[in-house]
C-alpha positions as CSV (number, residue, x, y, z in Angstrom):
1,M,93.6,143.6,94.0
2,A,94.0,139.9,93.5
3,H,90.3,139.5,92.9
4,K,90.5,142.0,90.0
5,Q,93.4,140.1,88.4
6,E,91.3,136.9,88.5
7,D,88.4,138.6,86.8
8,I,90.7,140.1,84.1
9,Q,92.5,136.7,83.3
10,P,89.3,134.9,82.0
11,I,88.2,138.0,80.0
12,S,91.6,138.2,78.2
13,N,91.5,134.5,77.4
14,D,88.0,134.9,75.9
15,S,88.9,138.0,74.0
16,L,91.8,136.2,72.3
17,K,89.4,133.7,70.8
18,P,87.0,136.1,68.8
19,E,90.0,138.1,67.6
20,P,90.8,135.8,64.6
21,K,87.1,135.6,63.7
22,Y,86.9,139.4,63.7
23,K,90.0,139.7,61.5
24,I,88.5,137.2,59.0
25,L,85.2,139.2,59.0
26,V,87.1,142.5,58.3
27,Y,89.2,140.7,55.6
28,S,86.1,139.4,53.9
29,L,84.3,142.8,54.2
30,S,87.3,144.6,52.7
31,W,87.6,142.0,49.9
32,F,83.9,142.4,49.1
33,L,84.3,146.2,49.0
34,L,87.3,145.9,46.6
35,S,85.4,143.5,44.3
36,A,82.4,145.9,44.3
37,L,84.7,148.8,43.4
38,S,86.3,146.9,40.5
39,F,82.8,145.9,39.3
40,F,81.5,149.5,39.1
């Protein structure tokens, strides 16, 4: 059980880092879609 927790801890730390990047990507993608819709 302790081994599983050790494996989960580093994964959670790594998953926290790409979260903001993913949010920025989604934001930019949604903004691009909005601009494209207004253009048409």
